[in-house]
N, C-alpha and C positions, 0 to 999 in steps of 0.2 A: 539069732546070734547077734551079740552086741557088735557095734561098729569097731571098737578098739580090738576085740578078740579077732574079728575078721581081718583087720589090717595086720595083726601080729602073725596070723597063720599064713599070710601071703609070703612072708620071709623075704628071700632074695628077689622075688618077682615084683616087689612093691616099687622098686625104682623104675623098672621098664614099663610096667603095665599102664600106669596112668597116661604116659606120653602117647602110647599106641592107641589107647582108648580115645583120648582127646583128638587125635588125628582123624579118627573115624567119625567123630561127632561133628555135625554141621555147626559152623560158627553162628552166633546170634546175629541177626540183621542189625545194621547200624543206621540210626536216624541222625542226620545232621540238622540240628535245631539252630537257626540263625536269627538273632534278635538285634535290633539297633540299640537296645538299651544296655545298661551296665549290669553286672551281676549283683551289685549292691541293691538290696530291696526287691530283687526279682524272684525270690524263692516262691511267692504265691503264683507267679506266672508259670514257672516250671511245674509246680504242683498241679495247676489247672490242666496243663498239657498232659501230664501223666494220668490225671483223672480220666481224661478223654480216652487215652490208650486203654486204661483199665476197663472202661465200659465196653470195649470191644474184645476184652480177654487178654490184653498184653500188659505185663508188669515189667517196668524198667528193671534191668539187671537180672531178670529171670528169663524173659522171653525176647527182649530187645535191648540193645545198648543205645542210649540217647547221649549224643555229644552236644553239649551246649556251647555255642559260640556267641558271646556278647560283644557287640561291636563298639560299645561306648560312643556311639554316634560317629565313628570313624569310617565313613563310607568308602574311603580309598582302600580299605582292607578287603572289599567285597570280591574283586576279580581274583586275587590269589587264593582267597578262601574257597570260592566256588570251584576253581580249578583243582584244588586239592581234594575237595569232596568228590568231584567227578572222577579224578584219577583213582581214588580209592573205591569207587563204585559203591557208595553208600546206597542203602535200600530206598530211602526217601529223604528229600530235603524239605523240612518244615520251616516256613517263614511267616511268623505272625507279625502283622503290623508294620510292613516296610515295603513301599513301592520299589525303591532302588534295589533292595535285596532280591525281590521277586524277579525284577527285570534282569538282574545279573545272573540269577540261577537259570532263567529261560535262555539267556544268551550262551550259557556254558554247556547246556545239555538239552538234547531233544528226546532222550530216552529215560533218564532217571526221573521217577515221579516227583513232582513238586506240589506241596500243599501250601498255599499262600493265604495271607490276610492283607488285603490292599484297600486303600481308601478311595481309589478311582475305579471307574468302570474297567474291569479286566479285559473286556473286548477292545476298548479303545487303546488300552495299554499294549495290546498284542499278545496277551498271555493265553487267551482262549479264543476259540472260534465263535462260541455263543455261550450264554449262561446256562442254558438247558443241556447243551451237548458240547462240552469243552473241546473235545476232538483231538487233544494232543496229550502231552505228558504233565499238564498242570491243571489244578482245580483248587478250590478253597472257598474263601468268604470275602464278600465285599461289605465294607462298613461305612460307606457314604460320607467321605470327608466333606464334600461340598455342602450337602444338606445339613449335616451336623454343625458345620461352621456357621452357617446362616442362622440356625436356631441359637447357637451359643452367643452370637453377637446380639441377638434380640434379648436373651436373658441378661446379658451384661447391661444393656440399655435399661431394662426393667429394674435391675438392682442399683444402678447408678443413673437415675433419670436426668440429673443435671449435666451429665457428660455430653459434650458437643464435639470434641476432637479426640479421636482414638488412634493411637499408634498401633500398627499391625507389624509384628515381628515374624519374619520368615527365615528359613535356613536355605540359602541358595545351593548348598551342597546336596540338599534333598530336593532336586529340581521338580520332579513330578508333583509333590505335595505343595511346594512353594508356588508353582504355576497355578495349580488348582485353587489355592487360597486367594491369590491375586486376581484370578479370573472371576470369582464369585462374590468375594467380600465387598468390592466397590459398589455393586448394585444393591446388595443388602444394606450397606451403610446409607446409600442414597434414600432408600425407602424409609429408613429409620430417622432420617434427618441428621446423619452423622458425617463429619469430615474425617478422612483417614490420612495418616502419614505412614508410609511404608519404610520399615527399617530392616536391615539384613544382619545376620550373625551366624557364623559357623564355628566360632571358638569362644572360650570363656572370656577372653579379653574383648571380643567384639560384642558380647552381651553387656559387659560393663559400659562400652562405648554407646551402645544403643540406649541404655538407661540415661546416660548423660545427655544424649541428643533429645530424648523425649521430655526430659525435665527442662532442658534449655528452651525447647519449643512449646512448653506448657501444654503438653497433652493431658487430657483429663482421665484417660484410662488406657490400658494396654491389652491388646488381643494377641496372644501367643499362638502361632500356628502349630498344628500337631506335628511332632517330630521327635524321633528317638533320642537325638542328642539333647534336645531341650529337656526331656524328661530326666536324663542323667544329671542335668544341672539344676534340678528342682530346688535344692537348698539355696543355691545362688539366686535364683529367681525370687523365691520367697523373701530372702534377706534384702535384696535390692528394692523390691516393691515396698517392703515395710520401711526401709530407710528413707525412701523418697515419697512415701505416702501415696503410692499409685495403685488404684484398684486394677487388678489384672485378672484375666480369665484364661484358663488352660484347657487342654483337651484331656488331660490325665488326672485322675483323682489323687495320684501320689503327690502331686505338687500341693494340693489342698491339705493333705495330711501333714505336711511339714510347714504349713503356714500360709499357703496361697489362698486367695480370696474365694475363688469358685472354679468349678470345672463342669463341663458337659461333654460327654463323648460316649463312644462305644464301651460297653462292659467288657473290659479287656480280659478278665478271667473267663467269662463265658466264651469269648472268641477263641481263646487258647484251648479251652476244653473241646470245642467243636473241631478245631484243627487237629487235636489229638485223636478224635473219633475218626476223622477221615484218614489220618495217617495209619491207624490201626486197621481200617477196612482195606487200605491198599496193601498193607503187610499180609493180609489174609487172601489177597489175590484180586481185589477190585482194581479196575483200570481208571486212572484219572479222567480219561476221555468219556467215561460213562457216569461219572459222579457230577451232578449239576452244581454250579457255583451257588453257594448259600448266600443269603442276605442277612446282615446283622439285624436282630430283633430286640436286643436288650441295650438300652442306653441309660446312663446315670448322670444325675444332676446333684452335685455335692457343693455345700457352702460351709466355709469355716466362719462360724459366728464370732469367735474371738477376734479373728482378723477384721471382720466387718466392724466390730465395736471399736477396735484400735484405729480404723480409718474414719470413724464417725459416721458409718453407714447404718441406717436402721433398716433391717430386713423385714418387710411387711409379712403379715401372716399368710397372705395369698401366695407369696413366693416361697415361704417356708413349707407350705403344704405341697408345692410342686416338687420340692427337693426330695431326692431319694435318701439323702443322708445329711444331717446337720452335725458338724463337728464343733464341739465346745472348746 
């Protein structure tokens, strides 16, 4: 029987039956996806997360509802957002790439499962008891901010060998990542024979001021710490770096795609896919306490050759061969 014929035969029952049937059907589980980034340009990230869900048998809007919350780097929104997610008892809170958000979620609930992506050791952050046996309501993936930052500084030195003084820009509003960067970069800089100048920025205006300061102090290059807010300001960074002819290195490839010189960091799409897989496994009944914390295994080095030429930088073949992608 065709669907239209069936609906017609129901007659006067059609108004009441769907409401009663829906009341008997269990509601789809809700996943709260919290990212420090902006929705602009984040469609691939959402798609990667959904791909991970699909691999475990969950299709968004068919088996699960995913609520995307993009913070735009506004970390002061975290506490009320987490309180709302906990109040509504979402099934899982998924947090890719944000130490502050993971800590806020852990502070908000000890029962709702949390799947995180963090750059610091989650044991030291207090998110899990151990990597092999998390033991609580949180698990996820560690993507090694400190180790990656050291490698990225070295790649910047290789790309700009004449650089002697490097400005390091951190976001004090993202304290865990800022502290980790400032803990590890000075020693890495010393080994490479570089001097560093630390600058802070938590707003667009402060980014402008930071560029003015590094130009005034004649920094030879800029190292931008990993931070969700900085990624949302990628066009501003690329524009200011081009205007002042400053070679700059970033953690996210998105900045290079809009004109930044180079990036080296975790493969963000792969990380989101793996967080999606863990989220799906938890929806199927797995306990975060039993899911070991994963370690990032995919990293990408991206260079914008057009920007390099505009800065008068010749990229040697040896470095081009190291790159995962060269943008013309």
